[in-house]
MMTF fields as JSON, N, C-alpha, C and O atoms, coordinates in Angstrom:
{
  "mmtfVersion": "1.0.0",
  "mmtfProducer": "UNKNOWN",
  "numBonds": 239,
  "numAtoms": 240,
  "numGroups": 60,
  "numChains": 1,
  "numModels": 1,
  "chainsPerModel": [1],
  "groupsPerChain": [60],
  "chainIdList": ["A"],
  "bondAtomList": [4, 2, 8, 6, 12, 10, 16, 14, 20, 18, 24, 22, 28, 26, 32, 30, 36, 34, 40, 38, 44, 42, 48, 46, 52, 50, 56, 54, 60, 58, 64, 62, 68, 66, 72, 70, 76, 74, 80, 78, 84, 82, 88, 86, 92, 90, 96, 94, 100, 98, 104, 102, 108, 106, 112, 110, 116, 114, 120, 118, 124, 122, 128, 126, 132, 130, 136, 134, 140, 138, 144, 142, 148, 146, 152, 150, 156, 154, 160, 158, 164, 162, 168, 166, 172, 170, 176, 174, 180, 178, 184, 182, 188, 186, 192, 190, 196, 194, 200, 198, 204, 202, 208, 206, 212, 210, 216, 214, 220, 218, 224, 222, 228, 226, 232, 230, 236, 234],
  "bondOrderList": [1, 1, 1, 1, 1, 1, 1, 1, 1, 1, 1, 1, 1, 1, 1, 1, 1, 1, 1, 1, 1, 1, 1, 1, 1, 1, 1, 1, 1, 1, 1, 1, 1, 1, 1, 1, 1, 1, 1, 1, 1, 1, 1, 1, 1, 1, 1, 1, 1, 1, 1, 1, 1, 1, 1, 1, 1, 1, 1],
  "groupList": [{"groupName": "MET", "atomNameList": ["N", "CA", "C", "O"], "elementList": ["N", "C", "C", "O"], "formalChargeList": [0, 0, 0, 0], "bondAtomList": [1, 0, 2, 1, 3, 2], "bondOrderList": [1, 1, 2], "singleLetterCode": "M", "chemCompType": "L-PEPTIDE LINKING"}, {"groupName": "HIS", "atomNameList": ["N", "CA", "C", "O"], "elementList": ["N", "C", "C", "O"], "formalChargeList": [0, 0, 0, 0], "bondAtomList": [1, 0, 2, 1, 3, 2], "bondOrderList": [1, 1, 2], "singleLetterCode": "H", "chemCompType": "L-PEPTIDE LINKING"}, {"groupName": "ILE", "atomNameList": ["N", "CA", "C", "O"], "elementList": ["N", "C", "C", "O"], "formalChargeList": [0, 0, 0, 0], "bondAtomList": [1, 0, 2, 1, 3, 2], "bondOrderList": [1, 1, 2], "singleLetterCode": "I", "chemCompType": "L-PEPTIDE LINKING"}, {"groupName": "SER", "atomNameList": ["N", "CA", "C", "O"], "elementList": ["N", "C", "C", "O"], "formalChargeList": [0, 0, 0, 0], "bondAtomList": [1, 0, 2, 1, 3, 2], "bondOrderList": [1, 1, 2], "singleLetterCode": "S", "chemCompType": "L-PEPTIDE LINKING"}, {"groupName": "PHE", "atomNameList": ["N", "CA", "C", "O"], "elementList": ["N", "C", "C", "O"], "formalChargeList": [0, 0, 0, 0], "bondAtomList": [1, 0, 2, 1, 3, 2], "bondOrderList": [1, 1, 2], "singleLetterCode": "F", "chemCompType": "L-PEPTIDE LINKING"}, {"groupName": "TYR", "atomNameList": ["N", "CA", "C", "O"], "elementList": ["N", "C", "C", "O"], "formalChargeList": [0, 0, 0, 0], "bondAtomList": [1, 0, 2, 1, 3, 2], "bondOrderList": [1, 1, 2], "singleLetterCode": "Y", "chemCompType": "L-PEPTIDE LINKING"}, {"groupName": "LEU", "atomNameList": ["N", "CA", "C", "O"], "elementList": ["N", "C", "C", "O"], "formalChargeList": [0, 0, 0, 0], "bondAtomList": [1, 0, 2, 1, 3, 2], "bondOrderList": [1, 1, 2], "singleLetterCode": "L", "chemCompType": "L-PEPTIDE LINKING"}, {"groupName": "THR", "atomNameList": ["N", "CA", "C", "O"], "elementList": ["N", "C", "C", "O"], "formalChargeList": [0, 0, 0, 0], "bondAtomList": [1, 0, 2, 1, 3, 2], "bondOrderList": [1, 1, 2], "singleLetterCode": "T", "chemCompType": "L-PEPTIDE LINKING"}, {"groupName": "PRO", "atomNameList": ["N", "CA", "C", "O"], "elementList": ["N", "C", "C", "O"], "formalChargeList": [0, 0, 0, 0], "bondAtomList": [1, 0, 2, 1, 3, 2], "bondOrderList": [1, 1, 2], "singleLetterCode": "P", "chemCompType": "L-PEPTIDE LINKING"}, {"groupName": "ARG", "atomNameList": ["N", "CA", "C", "O"], "elementList": ["N", "C", "C", "O"], "formalChargeList": [0, 0, 0, 0], "bondAtomList": [1, 0, 2, 1, 3, 2], "bondOrderList": [1, 1, 2], "singleLetterCode": "R", "chemCompType": "L-PEPTIDE LINKING"}, {"groupName": "VAL", "atomNameList": ["N", "CA", "C", "O"], "elementList": ["N", "C", "C", "O"], "formalChargeList": [0, 0, 0, 0], "bondAtomList": [1, 0, 2, 1, 3, 2], "bondOrderList": [1, 1, 2], "singleLetterCode": "V", "chemCompType": "L-PEPTIDE LINKING"}, {"groupName": "ALA", "atomNameList": ["N", "CA", "C", "O"], "elementList": ["N", "C", "C", "O"], "formalChargeList": [0, 0, 0, 0], "bondAtomList": [1, 0, 2, 1, 3, 2], "bondOrderList": [1, 1, 2], "singleLetterCode": "A", "chemCompType": "L-PEPTIDE LINKING"}, {"groupName": "GLY", "atomNameList": ["N", "CA", "C", "O"], "elementList": ["N", "C", "C", "O"], "formalChargeList": [0, 0, 0, 0], "bondAtomList": [1, 0, 2, 1, 3, 2], "bondOrderList": [1, 1, 2], "singleLetterCode": "G", "chemCompType": "PEPTIDE LINKING"}, {"groupName": "GLU", "atomNameList": ["N", "CA", "C", "O"], "elementList": ["N", "C", "C", "O"], "formalChargeList": [0, 0, 0, 0], "bondAtomList": [1, 0, 2, 1, 3, 2], "bondOrderList": [1, 1, 2], "singleLetterCode": "E", "chemCompType": "L-PEPTIDE LINKING"}, {"groupName": "LYS", "atomNameList": ["N", "CA", "C", "O"], "elementList": ["N", "C", "C", "O"], "formalChargeList": [0, 0, 0, 0], "bondAtomList": [1, 0, 2, 1, 3, 2], "bondOrderList": [1, 1, 2], "singleLetterCode": "K", "chemCompType": "L-PEPTIDE LINKING"}, {"groupName": "ASP", "atomNameList": ["N", "CA", "C", "O"], "elementList": ["N", "C", "C", "O"], "formalChargeList": [0, 0, 0, 0], "bondAtomList": [1, 0, 2, 1, 3, 2], "bondOrderList": [1, 1, 2], "singleLetterCode": "D", "chemCompType": "L-PEPTIDE LINKING"}, {"groupName": "TRP", "atomNameList": ["N", "CA", "C", "O"], "elementList": ["N", "C", "C", "O"], "formalChargeList": [0, 0, 0, 0], "bondAtomList": [1, 0, 2, 1, 3, 2], "bondOrderList": [1, 1, 2], "singleLetterCode": "W", "chemCompType": "L-PEPTIDE LINKING"}],
  "groupTypeList": [0, 1, 2, 3, 4, 5, 6, 7, 8, 8, 3, 9, 10, 2, 4, 5, 2, 3, 10, 2, 6, 7, 10, 6, 11, 4, 10, 12, 13, 4, 14, 14, 15, 3, 6, 2, 3, 15, 4, 14, 4, 16, 6, 11, 11, 10, 11, 11, 10, 6, 6, 2, 6, 3, 7, 6, 4, 3, 12, 4],
  "groupIdList": [1, 2, 3, 4, 5, 6, 7, 8, 9, 10, 11, 12, 13, 14, 15, 16, 17, 18, 19, 20, 21, 22, 23, 24, 25, 26, 27, 28, 29, 30, 31, 32, 33, 34, 35, 36, 37, 38, 39, 40, 41, 42, 43, 44, 45, 46, 47, 48, 49, 50, 51, 52, 53, 54, 55, 56, 57, 58, 59, 60],
  "secStructList": [7, 7, 7, 7, 7, 7, 7, 7, 7, 7, 7, 2, 2, 2, 2, 2, 2, 2, 2, 2, 2, 2, 2, 2, 2, 2, 2, 2, 2, 2, 7, 6, 6, 1, 2, 2, 2, 2, 6, 2, 2, 2, 2, 2, 2, 2, 2, 2, 2, 2, 2, 2, 2, 2, 2, 2, 1, 6, 6, 7],
  "xCoordList": [23.593, 23.499, 22.681, 21.599, 23.221, 22.575, 22.29, 23.205, 21.025, 20.62, 20.111, 19.229, 20.675, 20.218, 19.931, 20.591, 18.966, 18.664, 18.149, 17.639, 18.291, 17.928, 16.646, 16.472, 15.777, 14.534, 14.687, 15.287, 14.143, 14.19, 12.766, 11.86, 12.559, 11.201, 10.852, 11.729, 9.58, 9.183, 9.304, 9.246, 9.47, 9.494, 8.088, 7.104, 8.02, 6.71, 5.786, 4.583, 6.329, 5.495, 4.865, 3.664, 5.659, 5.132, 4.13, 3.099, 4.424, 3.504, 2.158, 1.107, 2.191, 0.939, 0.174, -1.056, 0.885, 0.211, -0.481, -1.613, 0.185, -0.436, -1.614, -2.591, -1.532, -2.671, -3.861, -4.993, -3.613, -4.697, -5.331, -6.556, -4.506, -5.051, -5.86, -6.891, -5.399, -6.135, -7.469, -8.477, -7.487, -8.744, -9.706, -10.907, -9.187, -10.052, -10.628, -11.795, -9.832, -10.339, -11.405, -12.392, -11.195, -12.183, -13.486, -14.569, -13.389, -14.585, -15.286, -16.515, -14.516, -15.098, -15.846, -16.747, -15.485, -16.188, -17.614, -18.517, -17.823, -19.137, -19.955, -21.169, -19.309, -20.033, -20.07, -19.106, -21.163, -21.242, -21.395, -21.095, -21.844, -22.148, -21.064, -21.35, -19.849, -18.801, -17.729, -17.671, -16.901, -15.801, -14.791, -14.143, -14.667, -13.723, -14.1, -13.222, -15.38, -15.805, -15.407, -15.248, -15.246, -14.824, -13.35, -12.946, -12.561, -11.121, -10.628, -9.439, -11.506, -11.116, -10.04, -9.137, -10.132, -9.104, -7.757, -6.75, -7.727, -6.46, -5.863, -4.642, -6.704, -6.198, -5.514, -4.432, -6.144, -5.545, -4.285, -3.316, -4.289, -3.118, -1.936, -0.807, -2.176, -1.096, -0.557, 0.652, -1.427, -0.977, -0.074, 0.954, -0.45, 0.36, 1.699, 2.732, 1.688, 2.936, 3.869, 5.081, 3.32, 4.151, 4.843, 6.035, 4.103, 4.707, 5.753, 6.8, 5.481, 6.451, 7.728, 8.829, 7.58, 8.754, 9.56, 10.789, 8.854, 9.579, 10.305, 11.258, 9.889, 10.64, 11.797, 12.794, 11.677, 12.749, 13.887, 15.054, 13.532, 14.535, 14.658, 13.662, 15.857, 16.053, 16.012, 16.485, 15.451, 15.329, 14.151, 14.05, 13.251, 12.085, 10.91, 9.827],
  "yCoordList": [0.264, 0.78, -0.199, -0.633, -0.53, -1.499, -0.847, -0.46, -0.736, -0.176, -1.326, -2.081, -1.447, -2.51, -1.942, -1.009, -2.506, -2.164, -3.418, -4.332, -3.441, -4.624, -4.356, -3.296, -5.32, -5.223, -5.974, -7.048, -5.403, -6.044, -6.297, -5.534, -7.335, -7.571, -6.51, -6.017, -6.166, -5.168, -5.742, -6.956, -4.856, -5.319, -5.774, -5.43, -6.535, -7.047, -5.918, -5.976, -4.898, -3.781, -3.065, -2.795, -2.761, -2.085, -2.982, -2.507, -4.266, -5.192, -5.224, -5.159, -5.323, -5.382, -4.057, -4.057, -2.944, -1.652, -1.565, -1.09, -2.02, -1.964, -2.927, -2.631, -4.061, -4.989, -4.367, -4.456, -3.743, -3.105, -1.978, -1.853, -1.162, -0.076, -0.618, -0.051, -1.709, -2.316, -2.885, -2.739, -3.528, -4.062, -2.929, -3.042, -1.835, -0.685, -0.098, 0.295, -0.034, 0.457, -0.476, -0.03, -1.761, -2.745, -2.614, -2.682, -2.428, -2.236, -0.941, -0.887, 0.086, 1.36, 1.286, 2.087, 0.348, 0.163, -0.324, 0.049, -1.142, -1.747, -1.089, -1.28, -0.331, 0.384, 1.854, 2.585, 2.277, 3.594, 4.762, 5.892, 4.55, 5.662, 5.926, 6.497, 5.528, 5.726, 6.688, 6.995, 7.144, 8.027, 7.297, 7.901, 6.006, 5.201, 5.214, 5.216, 5.224, 5.187, 6.452, 6.428, 7.559, 8.805, 8.769, 9.45, 7.979, 7.943, 6.595, 6.299, 5.775, 4.419, 4.423, 3.587, 5.345, 5.402, 5.743, 5.119, 6.733, 7.174, 6.12, 5.994, 5.372, 4.272, 3.219, 2.739, 2.865, 1.872, 2.418, 1.683, 3.702, 4.301, 4.357, 4.065, 4.723, 4.772, 3.374, 3.2, 2.376, 1.001, 0.557, -0.081, 0.888, 0.508, 1.236, 0.632, 2.525, 3.293, 2.79, 2.719, 2.438, 1.882, 0.599, 0.413, -0.273, -1.521, -1.276, -1.924, -0.356, -0.062, 0.534, 0.12, 1.508, 2.129, 1.151, 1.198, 0.268, -0.68, -1.746, -2.34, -2.005, -2.952, -2.273, -2.922, -0.986, -0.271, 0.146, 0.145, 0.503, 1.001, 0.032, -0.302, -0.412, -1.312, -0.529, 0.606, -1.13, -0.481, 0.449, 1.172, 0.457, 1.331, 0.596, 1.167],
  "zCoordList": [-23.064, -21.727, -20.891, -21.287, -19.738, -18.862, -17.513, -16.786, -17.2, -15.915, -15.061, -15.471, -13.878, -12.997, -11.612, -11.156, -10.977, -9.598, -8.926, -9.574, -7.641, -6.87, -6.088, -5.487, -6.113, -5.369, -4.056, -4.008, -3.0, -1.696, -1.224, -1.56, -0.465, 0.053, 1.097, 1.807, 1.185, 2.178, 3.594, 3.792, 4.562, 5.946, 6.335, 5.681, 7.389, 7.82, 8.237, 7.983, 8.87, 9.325, 8.134, 8.137, 7.129, 5.933, 5.221, 4.745, 5.147, 4.501, 5.221, 4.583, 6.551, 7.309, 7.238, 7.184, 7.239, 7.091, 5.744, 5.66, 4.686, 3.356, 3.246, 2.558, 3.909, 3.9, 4.63, 4.156, 5.771, 6.526, 5.708, 5.67, 5.058, 4.231, 3.061, 2.7, 2.471, 1.361, 1.824, 1.132, 2.979, 3.518, 3.845, 3.596, 4.402, 4.678, 3.398, 3.369, 2.347, 1.064, 0.504, -0.081, 0.687, 0.219, 1.0, 0.417, 2.302, 3.127, 2.73, 2.677, 2.455, 2.04, 0.724, 0.471, -0.099, -1.375, -1.157, -1.906, -0.152, 0.049, 1.157, 1.227, 2.005, 3.055, 2.668, 2.894, 2.096, 1.448, 2.413, 2.029, 3.639, 4.532, 5.571, 6.623, 5.301, 6.297, 5.775, 4.584, 6.684, 6.324, 5.446, 4.591, 5.666, 4.88, 3.399, 2.536, 3.106, 1.704, 0.952, -0.269, 1.68, 1.031, 0.621, -0.321, 1.327, 1.086, 0.584, 0.702, 0.029, -0.375, -1.463, -1.444, -2.397, -3.443, -2.844, -3.18, -1.953, -1.375, -0.45, -0.36, 0.229, 1.055, 0.196, 0.534, -0.908, -1.808, -2.468, -2.659, -2.818, -3.454, -2.492, -2.887, -1.249, -0.257, 0.001, 0.156, 0.05, 0.248, -0.898, -0.67, -2.112, -3.272, -3.282, -3.57, -2.971, -2.951, -1.861, -2.068, -0.703, 0.362, -0.082, 0.166, -0.732, -1.204, -2.278, -2.285, -3.175, -4.234, -3.658, -4.019, -2.762, -2.168, -1.316, -1.294, -0.619, 0.233, -0.565, -0.059, -1.788, -2.617, -3.338, -3.653, -3.599, -4.297, -3.367, -3.758, -2.132, -1.184, -0.019, 0.622, 0.252, 1.387, 2.675, 2.739, 3.692, 4.985, 5.112, 6.103, 4.142, 4.195, 4.783, 4.912]
}
C-alpha cells in the first residue's frame, strides 16, 4: 500500500504570522511580568499548527 500526499509551501501571510507568534512566545519566555508570558506555550503551538496546516493544505 502506497500513501502519497504533496506538501506545499506556506503563503507569505501565514509564514509571517507564524514568525510573529514565535517571536512573541520567545519574548514571553524572558519577560515574566507580561500577558504574553502567560500564553507563550499557546502562541508557539498556534504558530506550529499554522505552519503544519499550511504545508499540508494548498491555499491555506
